[in-house]
One Martini backbone bead per residue (centre of mass of N, CA, C, O) as a GRO file, in nm:
protein
  541
    1MET     BB    1   4.391   1.458   4.132
    2ARG     BB    2   4.218   1.379   4.402
    3THR     BB    3   3.972   1.173   4.482
    4SER     BB    4   3.672   1.252   4.672
    5LEU     BB    5   3.438   1.103   4.488
    6VAL     BB    6   3.223   0.804   4.479
    7LEU     BB    7   2.974   0.670   4.262
    8LEU     BB    8   2.765   0.380   4.280
    9SER     BB    9   2.507   0.230   4.145
   10ALA     BB   10   2.381   0.432   3.922
   11GLY     BB   11   2.130   0.645   3.789
   12LEU     BB   12   2.214   0.850   3.523
   13LEU     BB   13   2.052   1.148   3.448
   14ASP     BB   14   1.943   1.304   3.161
   15PRO     BB   15   1.790   1.628   3.124
   16VAL     BB   16   1.756   1.629   2.808
   17SER     BB   17   1.643   1.330   2.731
   18GLY     BB   18   1.568   1.133   2.997
   19ASP     BB   19   1.800   0.943   3.011
   20LEU     BB   20   2.009   0.695   3.088
   21LEU     BB   21   2.313   0.640   3.126
   22PRO     BB   22   2.551   0.394   3.064
   23GLN     BB   23   2.657   0.473   3.316
   24THR     BB   24   2.711   0.391   3.694
   25ALA     BB   25   2.954   0.601   3.747
   26LEU     BB   26   3.141   0.842   3.956
   27ALA     BB   27   3.384   1.109   3.967
   28ALA     BB   28   3.542   1.344   4.205
   29ALA     BB   29   3.729   1.664   4.173
   30GLY     BB   30   3.747   1.986   4.261
   31GLY     BB   31   3.415   1.998   4.208
   32ARG     BB   32   3.434   1.780   3.973
   33ILE     BB   33   3.374   1.585   3.711
   34THR     BB   34   3.617   1.323   3.607
   35ALA     BB   35   3.427   1.056   3.579
   36LEU     BB   36   3.291   0.792   3.371
   37GLY     BB   37   3.142   0.461   3.446
   38ASP     BB   38   3.196   0.180   3.580
   39ASP     BB   39   3.238   0.051   3.883
   40GLN     BB   40   3.527  -0.060   3.852
   41GLU     BB   41   3.677   0.187   3.725
   42ILE     BB   42   3.591   0.396   3.948
   43ARG     BB   43   3.692   0.252   4.203
   44ALA     BB   44   3.999   0.269   4.110
   45LEU     BB   45   4.013   0.592   4.189
   46ALA     BB   46   4.027   0.518   4.477
   47ASP     BB   47   4.111   0.595   4.811
   48ALA     BB   48   4.133   0.636   5.151
   49SER     BB   49   4.006   0.946   5.111
   50THR     BB   50   3.759   0.845   4.972
   51THR     BB   51   3.423   0.883   4.904
   52VAL     BB   52   3.220   0.592   4.912
   53ILE     BB   53   2.908   0.533   4.724
   54ASP     BB   54   2.641   0.308   4.735
   55LEU     BB   55   2.325   0.346   4.562
   56LYS     BB   56   2.158   0.097   4.467
   57GLY     BB   57   2.003   0.250   4.204
   58ALA     BB   58   1.993   0.528   4.228
   59VAL     BB   59   1.885   0.843   4.115
   60VAL     BB   60   2.076   1.079   3.924
   61THR     BB   61   2.102   1.430   3.927
   62PRO     BB   62   2.136   1.718   3.888
   63GLY     BB   63   2.137   1.973   4.076
   64LEU     BB   64   1.898   2.145   4.236
   65VAL     BB   65   1.747   2.468   4.138
   66ASP     BB   66   1.633   2.756   4.270
   67GLY     BB   67   1.506   3.034   4.080
   68HIS     BB   68   1.353   3.152   4.360
   69ILE     BB   69   1.496   3.299   4.654
   70HIS     BB   70   1.484   3.378   5.035
   71PRO     BB   71   1.675   3.292   5.285
   72VAL     BB   72   1.692   3.524   5.495
   73THR     BB   73   1.402   3.615   5.491
   74GLY     BB   74   1.280   3.336   5.552
   75ALA     BB   75   1.423   3.287   5.825
   76GLU     BB   76   1.279   3.543   5.953
   77LEU     BB   77   0.964   3.496   5.877
   78THR     BB   78   0.950   3.171   5.971
   79HIS     BB   79   0.855   3.276   6.256
   80GLY     BB   80   0.638   3.158   6.476
   81LEU     BB   81   0.320   3.168   6.349
   82ASP     BB   82   0.161   2.927   6.159
   83LEU     BB   83  -0.105   3.014   5.907
   84SER     BB   84  -0.115   2.820   5.645
   85HIS     BB   85  -0.351   2.613   5.756
   86CYS     BB   86  -0.559   2.825   5.736
   87THR     BB   87  -0.915   2.856   5.600
   88ASP     BB   88  -1.032   3.060   5.826
   89VAL     BB   89  -1.108   3.292   6.054
   90GLU     BB   90  -1.151   3.097   6.294
   91GLY     BB   91  -0.874   2.957   6.268
   92VAL     BB   92  -0.708   3.212   6.320
   93ARG     BB   93  -0.831   3.285   6.594
   94GLU     BB   94  -0.743   3.021   6.742
   95ALA     BB   95  -0.441   3.047   6.693
   96LEU     BB   96  -0.405   3.318   6.835
   97ALA     BB   97  -0.515   3.239   7.115
   98ARG     BB   98  -0.295   3.032   7.179
   99GLU     BB   99  -0.055   3.226   7.151
  100VAL     BB  100  -0.137   3.440   7.361
  101ARG     BB  101  -0.124   3.243   7.613
  102SER     BB  102   0.213   3.222   7.571
  103LEU     BB  103   0.256   3.512   7.629
  104ALA     BB  104   0.416   3.765   7.739
  105PRO     BB  105   0.396   4.056   7.870
  106GLY     BB  106   0.422   4.264   7.577
  107ALA     BB  107   0.453   4.074   7.364
  108TRP     BB  108   0.508   3.975   7.050
  109LEU     BB  109   0.326   3.878   6.757
  110HIS     BB  110   0.414   3.629   6.511
  111GLY     BB  111   0.301   3.587   6.176
  112TRP     BB  112   0.258   3.346   5.899
  113GLY     BB  113   0.093   3.257   5.595
  114LEU     BB  114  -0.147   3.431   5.527
  115ASP     BB  115  -0.454   3.380   5.371
  116PRO     BB  116  -0.687   3.578   5.210
  117ASN     BB  117  -0.908   3.349   5.173
  118VAL     BB  118  -1.020   3.343   5.471
  119PHE     BB  119  -1.218   3.603   5.419
  120GLY     BB  120  -1.348   3.592   5.156
  121ASP     BB  121  -1.579   3.864   5.129
  122LEU     BB  122  -1.404   3.998   5.319
  123PRO     BB  123  -1.203   4.209   5.432
  124VAL     BB  124  -0.863   4.276   5.467
  125GLU     BB  125  -0.841   4.270   5.823
  126VAL     BB  126  -0.817   4.301   6.181
  127ALA     BB  127  -1.106   4.301   6.309
  128PRO     BB  128  -1.157   3.981   6.357
  129PHE     BB  129  -0.898   4.010   6.590
  130ASP     BB  130  -0.941   4.221   6.820
  131ALA     BB  131  -1.017   4.052   7.070
  132VAL     BB  132  -0.761   3.859   7.078
  133LEU     BB  133  -0.562   4.135   7.032
  134ASP     BB  134  -0.599   4.282   7.291
  135GLY     BB  135  -0.304   4.459   7.356
  136VAL     BB  136  -0.152   4.315   7.113
  137PRO     BB  137   0.138   4.302   6.947
  138ALA     BB  138   0.090   4.244   6.589
  139LEU     BB  139   0.221   4.040   6.310
  140LEU     BB  140   0.070   3.944   5.989
  141LEU     BB  141   0.183   3.763   5.738
  142LEU     BB  142   0.133   3.736   5.427
  143PHE     BB  143   0.210   3.506   5.181
  144ASP     BB  144   0.344   3.732   4.977
  145ALA     BB  145   0.526   3.946   5.150
  146HIS     BB  146   0.360   4.237   5.071
  147SER     BB  147   0.187   4.190   5.338
  148MET     BB  148   0.009   4.306   5.641
  149LEU     BB  149  -0.103   4.267   5.976
  150ALA     BB  150  -0.194   4.504   6.224
  151SER     BB  151  -0.246   4.574   6.523
  152ARG     BB  152  -0.358   4.818   6.722
  153ARG     BB  153  -0.105   4.820   6.905
  154ALA     BB  154   0.108   4.834   6.678
  155LEU     BB  155   0.011   5.101   6.559
  156GLN     BB  156   0.045   5.268   6.810
  157LEU     BB  157   0.357   5.221   6.852
  158ALA     BB  158   0.406   5.347   6.548
  159GLY     BB  159   0.206   5.597   6.491
  160VAL     BB  160  -0.049   5.478   6.332
  161ASP     BB  161  -0.348   5.696   6.228
  162GLY     BB  162  -0.297   5.701   5.905
  163PRO     BB  163  -0.216   5.801   5.621
  164ARG     BB  164   0.052   5.756   5.375
  165THR     BB  165   0.353   5.850   5.209
  166PHE     BB  166   0.534   5.696   4.936
  167GLU     BB  167   0.772   5.620   4.706
  168GLN     BB  168   0.615   5.379   4.678
  169ALA     BB  169   0.337   5.363   4.494
  170SER     BB  170   0.203   5.082   4.635
  171ALA     BB  171   0.223   5.188   4.903
  172GLN     BB  172   0.009   5.120   5.207
  173VAL     BB  173  -0.219   5.256   5.442
  174VAL     BB  174  -0.500   5.119   5.508
  175CYS     BB  175  -0.818   5.283   5.494
  176ASP     BB  176  -1.099   5.405   5.574
  177ASP     BB  177  -1.353   5.645   5.515
  178ARG     BB  178  -1.219   5.791   5.797
  179GLY     BB  179  -0.892   5.733   5.808
  180ARG     BB  180  -0.862   5.448   5.932
  181PRO     BB  181  -0.685   5.192   6.010
  182THR     BB  182  -0.716   4.838   5.926
  183GLY     BB  183  -0.403   4.691   5.926
  184LEU     BB  184  -0.330   4.715   5.631
  185LEU     BB  185  -0.018   4.648   5.463
  186LEU     BB  186   0.150   4.771   5.168
  187GLU     BB  187   0.434   4.689   5.131
  188ASP     BB  188   0.744   4.746   5.270
  189ALA     BB  189   0.723   5.047   5.347
  190ALA     BB  190   0.471   5.004   5.530
  191CYS     BB  191   0.573   4.770   5.709
  192GLU     BB  192   0.828   4.913   5.835
  193VAL     BB  193   0.685   5.111   6.026
  194VAL     BB  194   0.622   4.867   6.229
  195GLU     BB  195   0.866   4.674   6.241
  196ARG     BB  196   1.077   4.881   6.379
  197VAL     BB  197   0.921   4.849   6.678
  198ALA     BB  198   1.004   4.570   6.690
  199PRO     BB  199   1.162   4.320   6.800
  200GLN     BB  200   1.493   4.199   6.746
  201PRO     BB  201   1.702   3.985   6.648
  202THR     BB  202   1.989   3.866   6.663
  203ARG     BB  203   2.253   3.799   6.472
  204THR     BB  204   2.293   3.508   6.564
  205GLU     BB  205   2.002   3.415   6.528
  206ARG     BB  206   1.989   3.474   6.223
  207ARG     BB  207   2.223   3.287   6.134
  208ASP     BB  208   2.110   3.024   6.251
  209ARG     BB  209   1.852   3.016   6.087
  210LEU     BB  210   1.987   3.007   5.814
  211ALA     BB  211   2.152   2.749   5.849
  212ALA     BB  212   1.910   2.567   5.898
  213ALA     BB  213   1.764   2.624   5.628
  214LEU     BB  214   1.996   2.525   5.438
  215ARG     BB  215   2.006   2.236   5.539
  216ALA     BB  216   1.714   2.166   5.461
  217MET     BB  217   1.748   2.217   5.160
  218ALA     BB  218   1.957   1.998   5.111
  219ALA     BB  219   1.768   1.763   5.209
  220SER     BB  220   1.565   1.826   4.956
  221GLY     BB  221   1.795   1.859   4.697
  222LEU     BB  222   1.947   2.117   4.711
  223THR     BB  223   2.234   2.310   4.549
  224GLY     BB  224   2.065   2.578   4.467
  225GLY     BB  225   2.026   2.949   4.426
  226HIS     BB  226   1.827   3.229   4.332
  227VAL     BB  227   1.881   3.527   4.484
  228MET     BB  228   1.630   3.803   4.553
  229ASP     BB  229   1.844   3.928   4.767
  230ALA     BB  230   2.069   4.174   4.988
  231GLY     BB  231   2.003   4.248   5.270
  232GLY     BB  232   2.178   4.357   5.514
  233ASP     BB  233   2.349   4.054   5.624
  234SER     BB  234   2.352   3.852   5.393
  235LEU     BB  235   2.645   3.856   5.273
  236ALA     BB  236   2.786   3.803   5.543
  237PHE     BB  237   2.662   3.529   5.596
  238TYR     BB  238   2.764   3.384   5.347
  239SER     BB  239   3.062   3.434   5.404
  240GLU     BB  240   3.081   3.296   5.681
  241LEU     BB  241   2.979   3.013   5.598
  242ASP     BB  242   3.183   2.965   5.374
  243ALA     BB  243   3.454   2.992   5.540
  244VAL     BB  244   3.348   2.726   5.734
  245GLY     BB  245   3.175   2.514   5.553
  246ASP     BB  246   2.832   2.605   5.590
  247LEU     BB  247   2.757   2.611   5.274
  248PRO     BB  248   2.502   2.404   5.107
  249LEU     BB  249   2.480   2.628   4.881
  250ARG     BB  250   2.461   2.767   4.563
  251LEU     BB  251   2.482   3.125   4.523
  252ARG     BB  252   2.283   3.369   4.343
  253VAL     BB  253   2.297   3.724   4.377
  254ALA     BB  254   2.029   3.983   4.382
  255PRO     BB  255   2.012   4.294   4.421
  256TRP     BB  256   1.846   4.580   4.474
  257CYS     BB  257   1.643   4.810   4.271
  258GLN     BB  258   1.502   5.111   4.351
  259PRO     BB  259   1.322   5.361   4.380
  260GLY     BB  260   1.563   5.634   4.392
  261THR     BB  261   1.803   5.550   4.250
  262ASP     BB  262   2.108   5.665   4.202
  263ALA     BB  263   2.398   5.689   4.039
  264ASP     BB  264   2.582   5.590   4.272
  265GLU     BB  265   2.417   5.338   4.343
  266LEU     BB  266   2.429   5.204   4.065
  267ARG     BB  267   2.738   5.185   4.052
  268ALA     BB  268   2.764   5.002   4.302
  269LEU     BB  269   2.607   4.762   4.187
  270ILE     BB  270   2.798   4.714   3.948
  271GLU     BB  271   3.065   4.677   4.122
  272GLN     BB  272   2.949   4.422   4.285
  273GLN     BB  273   2.989   4.242   4.068
  274GLY     BB  274   3.136   3.917   4.139
  275THR     BB  275   3.118   3.901   4.421
  276GLY     BB  276   3.254   3.669   4.683
  277GLY     BB  277   3.292   3.323   4.692
  278GLN     BB  278   3.298   2.992   4.644
  279LEU     BB  279   2.948   2.962   4.677
  280TRP     BB  280   2.921   3.278   4.614
  281ARG     BB  281   2.748   3.546   4.422
  282THR     BB  282   2.726   3.841   4.258
  283ASP     BB  283   2.446   3.823   4.004
  284GLY     BB  284   2.271   4.084   3.960
  285ILE     BB  285   1.937   4.242   3.940
  286LYS     BB  286   1.665   4.342   4.140
  287ILE     BB  287   1.330   4.422   4.024
  288PHE     BB  288   1.032   4.618   4.043
  289MET     BB  289   0.712   4.655   3.867
  290ASP     BB  290   0.532   4.523   4.095
  291GLY     BB  291   0.314   4.349   4.281
  292THR     BB  292   0.000   4.217   4.367
  293ILE     BB  293  -0.308   4.084   4.310
  294ASP     BB  294  -0.422   4.028   4.600
  295ASN     BB  295  -0.357   4.357   4.686
  296GLY     BB  296  -0.375   4.557   4.422
  297THR     BB  297  -0.040   4.596   4.300
  298ALA     BB  298  -0.050   4.541   4.033
  299TRP     BB  299   0.006   4.554   3.662
  300LEU     BB  300  -0.261   4.624   3.457
  301GLU     BB  301  -0.430   4.677   3.159
  302HIS     BB  302  -0.676   4.603   3.346
  303PRO     BB  303  -0.859   4.630   3.588
  304ASP     BB  304  -0.976   4.506   3.844
  305ARG     BB  305  -1.282   4.440   4.014
  306HIS     BB  306  -1.178   4.690   4.217
  307GLY     BB  307  -0.997   4.899   4.046
  308GLU     BB  308  -0.716   4.774   4.054
  309SER     BB  309  -0.402   4.737   3.934
  310THR     BB  310  -0.284   5.032   3.768
  311HIS     BB  311   0.022   5.037   3.879
  312ALA     BB  312   0.338   5.095   3.909
  313PHE     BB  313   0.607   5.079   4.117
  314TRP     BB  314   0.703   5.296   3.940
  315PRO     BB  315   0.620   5.617   3.904
  316ASP     BB  316   0.838   5.604   3.653
  317PRO     BB  317   0.882   5.375   3.407
  318SER     BB  318   1.114   5.522   3.245
  319VAL     BB  319   1.332   5.478   3.459
  320TYR     BB  320   1.349   5.179   3.437
  321THR     BB  321   1.434   5.173   3.138
  322ARG     BB  322   1.701   5.325   3.183
  323ILE     BB  323   1.828   5.120   3.383
  324ILE     BB  324   1.828   4.879   3.198
  325GLY     BB  325   2.020   5.005   2.996
  326GLU     BB  326   2.261   5.049   3.184
  327LEU     BB  327   2.294   4.751   3.273
  328HIS     BB  328   2.330   4.631   2.996
  329ARG     BB  329   2.589   4.795   2.917
  330ALA     BB  330   2.736   4.664   3.185
  331GLY     BB  331   2.653   4.345   3.191
  332VAL     BB  332   2.381   4.329   3.366
  333PRO     BB  333   2.167   4.124   3.493
  334THR     BB  334   1.808   4.085   3.517
  335ALA     BB  335   1.532   4.073   3.770
  336THR     BB  336   1.181   4.102   3.718
  337HIS     BB  337   0.905   4.185   3.888
  338ALA     BB  338   0.619   4.044   3.698
  339ILE     BB  339   0.272   3.987   3.712
  340GLY     BB  340   0.142   4.170   3.527
  341ASP     BB  341   0.082   4.237   3.199
  342ALA     BB  342   0.198   4.529   3.195
  343ALA     BB  343   0.466   4.459   3.329
  344VAL     BB  344   0.571   4.253   3.128
  345ARG     BB  345   0.568   4.438   2.882
  346HIS     BB  346   0.762   4.656   2.989
  347VAL     BB  347   1.007   4.480   3.026
  348LEU     BB  348   1.034   4.390   2.729
  349ASP     BB  349   1.059   4.674   2.614
  350ALA     BB  350   1.321   4.747   2.771
  351VAL     BB  351   1.497   4.519   2.657
  352GLU     BB  352   1.465   4.587   2.359
  353LYS     BB  353   1.589   4.870   2.382
  354ALA     BB  354   1.863   4.781   2.497
  355GLN     BB  355   1.944   4.600   2.258
  356ALA     BB  356   1.932   4.819   2.035
  357GLU     BB  357   2.173   4.983   2.190
  358GLY     BB  358   2.366   4.702   2.316
  359GLY     BB  359   2.283   4.431   2.249
  360ARG     BB  360   2.274   4.047   2.345
  361GLY     BB  361   2.484   3.970   2.604
  362VAL     BB  362   2.234   3.969   2.804
  363ARG     BB  363   2.056   3.803   3.071
  364HIS     BB  364   1.723   3.816   3.125
  365ARG     BB  365   1.437   3.846   3.356
  366VAL     BB  366   1.119   3.712   3.459
  367GLU     BB  367   0.910   3.731   3.746
  368HIS     BB  368   0.622   3.500   3.764
  369ILE     BB  369   0.398   3.545   3.547
  370GLU     BB  370   0.067   3.522   3.602
  371THR     BB  371   0.006   3.725   3.355
  372VAL     BB  372  -0.025   3.692   2.988
  373PRO     BB  373  -0.026   3.785   2.678
  374ASP     BB  374  -0.032   3.647   2.375
  375ASP     BB  375   0.166   3.867   2.228
  376THR     BB  376   0.409   3.800   2.452
  377LEU     BB  377   0.521   3.515   2.450
  378ARG     BB  378   0.737   3.522   2.203
  379ARG     BB  379   0.937   3.743   2.330
  380PHE     BB  380   1.118   3.576   2.508
  381ALA     BB  381   1.269   3.427   2.278
  382GLU     BB  382   1.346   3.674   2.103
  383LEU     BB  383   1.508   3.812   2.361
  384GLY     BB  384   1.620   3.603   2.579
  385VAL     BB  385   1.405   3.566   2.812
  386ALA     BB  386   1.344   3.452   3.112
  387ALA     BB  387   1.098   3.233   3.272
  388SER     BB  388   1.016   3.287   3.606
  389MET     BB  389   0.850   3.028   3.797
  390GLN     BB  390   0.567   2.943   4.043
  391PRO     BB  391   0.353   2.683   4.056
  392THR     BB  392   0.260   2.674   4.366
  393HIS     BB  393   0.093   2.930   4.361
  394CYS     BB  394  -0.134   2.811   4.196
  395CYS     BB  395  -0.196   2.562   4.372
  396ASP     BB  396  -0.224   2.718   4.676
  397PHE     BB  397  -0.378   3.022   4.589
  398THR     BB  398  -0.570   2.868   4.398
  399ARG     BB  399  -0.864   2.771   4.202
  400ALA     BB  400  -1.046   2.592   3.975
  401ASP     BB  401  -1.323   2.769   4.042
  402HIS     BB  402  -1.239   3.079   4.111
  403THR     BB  403  -1.285   3.151   4.445
  404ASP     BB  404  -1.045   3.306   4.479
  405ASN     BB  405  -0.893   3.604   4.516
  406TRP     BB  406  -0.729   3.618   4.253
  407SER     BB  407  -0.967   3.539   4.058
  408ARG     BB  408  -1.181   3.747   4.145
  409ARG     BB  409  -1.018   3.996   4.061
  410LEU     BB  410  -0.992   3.907   3.747
  411GLY     BB  411  -1.173   3.693   3.654
  412GLN     BB  412  -1.253   3.437   3.456
  413GLU     BB  413  -1.086   3.492   3.197
  414ARG     BB  414  -0.810   3.554   3.334
  415ALA     BB  415  -0.796   3.305   3.533
  416ALA     BB  416  -0.767   3.098   3.288
  417ARG     BB  417  -0.461   3.253   3.248
  418ALA     BB  418  -0.264   3.096   3.444
  419TRP     BB  419   0.038   3.018   3.456
  420ARG     BB  420   0.184   2.985   3.139
  421CYS     BB  421   0.389   2.744   3.100
  422ARG     BB  422   0.317   2.602   2.832
  423ASP     BB  423   0.304   2.848   2.645
  424LEU     BB  424   0.592   2.941   2.696
  425TRP     BB  425   0.734   2.683   2.609
  426ASN     BB  426   0.606   2.666   2.316
  427SER     BB  427   0.736   2.959   2.242
  428GLY     BB  428   1.060   2.917   2.356
  429ALA     BB  429   1.093   2.953   2.641
  430THR     BB  430   1.284   2.982   2.932
  431VAL     BB  431   1.196   2.778   3.200
  432VAL     BB  432   1.202   2.864   3.542
  433LEU     BB  433   1.208   2.709   3.860
  434GLY     BB  434   1.034   2.794   4.175
  435SER     BB  435   0.924   2.916   4.507
  436ASP     BB  436   0.968   3.188   4.681
  437TRP     BB  437   1.094   3.158   4.938
  438PRO     BB  438   0.840   3.197   5.181
  439ILE     BB  439   0.579   3.172   5.008
  440ALA     BB  440   0.682   2.881   4.941
  441PRO     BB  441   0.788   2.589   4.948
  442TYR     BB  442   1.122   2.453   4.872
  443PRO     BB  443   1.082   2.179   4.780
  444PRO     BB  444   1.151   2.065   4.459
  445LEU     BB  445   0.944   1.835   4.423
  446GLY     BB  446   0.697   2.019   4.468
  447VAL     BB  447   0.746   2.205   4.228
  448MET     BB  448   0.748   1.989   4.006
  449ALA     BB  449   0.470   1.875   4.073
  450GLY     BB  450   0.306   2.136   4.027
  451ALA     BB  451   0.383   2.164   3.721
  452ARG     BB  452   0.214   1.895   3.657
  453HIS     BB  453  -0.075   1.911   3.838
  454ARG     BB  454  -0.199   2.182   3.966
  455ARG     BB  455  -0.246   2.119   4.272
  456PRO     BB  456  -0.312   2.105   4.586
  457THR     BB  457  -0.094   2.008   4.824
  458ARG     BB  458  -0.300   1.923   5.055
  459ASP     BB  459  -0.489   1.814   4.789
  460VAL     BB  460  -0.447   1.610   4.503
  461THR     BB  461  -0.768   1.545   4.450
  462LEU     BB  462  -0.808   1.801   4.340
  463PRO     BB  463  -0.852   2.013   4.110
  464PRO     BB  464  -0.708   2.168   3.855
  465HIS     BB  465  -0.531   2.458   3.746
  466GLY     BB  466  -0.479   2.451   3.435
  467PRO     BB  467  -0.387   2.167   3.284
  468ASP     BB  468  -0.287   2.292   3.003
  469GLN     BB  469  -0.016   2.419   3.175
  470ALA     BB  470   0.139   2.176   3.202
  471LEU     BB  471   0.416   1.987   3.262
  472THR     BB  472   0.646   1.774   3.217
  473ALA     BB  473   0.869   1.588   3.376
  474LEU     BB  474   1.114   1.685   3.210
  475GLU     BB  475   1.057   1.990   3.217
  476ALA     BB  476   1.066   2.020   3.525
  477LEU     BB  477   1.362   1.933   3.552
  478GLN     BB  478   1.478   2.149   3.361
  479GLY     BB  479   1.381   2.398   3.540
  480MET     BB  480   1.612   2.284   3.776
  481THR     BB  481   1.868   2.279   3.567
  482VAL     BB  482   1.934   2.372   3.266
  483ASN     BB  483   1.770   2.640   3.284
  484ALA     BB  484   1.911   2.757   3.529
  485ALA     BB  485   2.187   2.762   3.402
  486TRP     BB  486   2.123   2.949   3.167
  487ALA     BB  487   2.022   3.198   3.333
  488ALA     BB  488   2.333   3.205   3.464
  489GLY     BB  489   2.553   3.129   3.242
  490GLU     BB  490   2.614   2.784   3.311
  491GLU     BB  491   2.583   2.553   3.078
  492ARG     BB  492   2.893   2.441   3.073
  493GLU     BB  493   2.889   2.357   3.418
  494ALA     BB  494   2.576   2.304   3.441
  495GLY     BB  495   2.291   2.074   3.449
  496ARG     BB  496   2.494   1.823   3.421
  497ILE     BB  497   2.627   1.491   3.343
  498ALA     BB  498   2.971   1.566   3.311
  499VAL     BB  499   3.271   1.607   3.223
  500GLY     BB  500   3.354   1.917   3.399
  501CYS     BB  501   3.130   1.937   3.575
  502ARG     BB  502   2.971   1.991   3.837
  503ALA     BB  503   2.947   1.833   4.166
  504ASP     BB  504   2.616   1.862   4.144
  505LEU     BB  505   2.391   1.644   4.332
  506THR     BB  506   2.096   1.421   4.306
  507ALA     BB  507   1.938   1.159   4.503
  508PHE     BB  508   1.700   0.896   4.442
  509ALA     BB  509   1.482   0.623   4.498
  510GLY     BB  510   1.377   0.732   4.219
  511ASN     BB  511   1.228   0.828   3.926
  512PRO     BB  512   1.108   1.146   3.855
  513LEU     BB  513   0.985   1.068   3.563
  514THR     BB  514   0.804   0.800   3.676
  515THR     BB  515   0.677   0.956   3.888
  516ALA     BB  516   0.408   1.057   4.003
  517ALA     BB  517   0.305   1.369   4.055
  518THR     BB  518   0.139   1.306   4.330
  519ALA     BB  519   0.424   1.151   4.448
  520LEU     BB  520   0.687   1.325   4.425
  521ALA     BB  521   0.713   1.481   4.704
  522ASP     BB  522   0.778   1.179   4.847
  523LEU     BB  523   1.045   1.136   4.731
  524PRO     BB  524   1.334   1.025   4.832
  525VAL     BB  525   1.622   1.176   4.958
  526LEU     BB  526   1.956   1.044   4.969
  527LEU     BB  527   2.142   1.268   4.810
  528THR     BB  528   2.369   1.550   4.853
  529VAL     BB  529   2.584   1.739   4.621
  530LEU     BB  530   2.855   1.974   4.680
  531ASP     BB  531   3.141   2.016   4.535
  532GLY     BB  532   3.189   1.693   4.603
  533GLN     BB  533   3.003   1.718   4.872
  534PRO     BB  534   2.821   1.605   5.118
  535THR     BB  535   2.505   1.755   5.262
  536HIS     BB  536   2.336   1.483   5.225
  537ARG     BB  537   2.253   1.170   5.414
  538ALA     BB  538   2.101   0.905   5.439
  539ALA     BB  539   2.093   0.646   5.658
  540ASN     BB  540   2.092   0.419   5.399
  541VAL     BB  541   2.382   0.545   5.252
   0.00000   0.00000   0.00000
């Protein structure tokens, strides 16, 4: 087989030991690493058609994989007005006013990344922006992507003038004590009521946005992602980009299974498993067990300080348990969104029941795990369930002094046990790291840095939230390489630099293990290789 790629003068980093391999060069062919050795012997494998890159001492790791990402949704949601930089109501109001001045008459305003902490002690509602949004149809997505604010005009166009009932137990059109909508919409079922009356981008525009987002991800060092949705045209977009060689990430896609899924729909999800293309495939099912703590829709063992977060996403959690059992028996891995402690416990109970009835040959995951009881930590390892976590959520949406919305809802005692990455790791759990983009930025170095310093990304001089839960540099790297491969059942072919493994690689200007946590996000990514082909190459490489 003809050698397609040769990398020379590289520091090849083993993510298991944290040491540099004795070899300084590698060759790839057919999408696999075919040889490791010194520069001279590996260069001899190249011919005129081989891409030869002298890395001049750059450090190469296995390709970084985001363990939880929403590429199509993210590409669609992160357009319009970026509100993520706003820190108070006045800042949001000023940003909206500038955007309104640029709008054509009757045009919709779309905003995203709104942090509920900007409201301080005030309720999260559209009222503070009524004057600036007078007559303007607007949708402002909150950072968690589980809730949004709709302007009065948007509500009017959607015919929303009071409370509604949804099959999703936690979905809600929030209303005041007189039954009038406040503008806050909780969970996607409520959000969709208003979203569907807003103008939609064309299919071509949506695919182009996705392609641009994926290229940017490759430039950040990502070679893969565990995709936690498959709605709309998602699978068609991946297939089309893959067919023309424009898919720069290897994607493992988990379609949703929602409350109300009947037997035929579940059977279709099972039959869909394994379908895909060269660089993407459907592998697993994504399920929600609860919502979010910030908007009071998580499922907690004890109510939050507002008396909320007391219910599961599934109206009858026993139905979820039954479906987990059916998927387990069919050999289908599941990834369950479980943020609250009651939700996490129920997921583990369901997996344990499924294993008791059908063996342990399927790898399941729990996503997010923002709060987890002490007696539940060990069960991840005992059941072989991966702990998929997003450390930058803790960094950027909570505060060390617990004055943020998330912490105030839980109270001091529970807020002090947030995102227990260290405790889960020490208990033997396989911890997988990701961004949950578009909830948080996707650059993997920022995710790894957050797992280590647990400080706000915008100002790493601020105190960390729960520094005792930080991971080491090596553990953070493992969370996006070997652990991500294990969670996908790919540990024999991915997550390592070894002959026979995939030629998915990321090269940095320095060693990510010796770079300070607070400087890691700025470490230059020099080269990204997917399936033996460069998808990003810095100008000086």
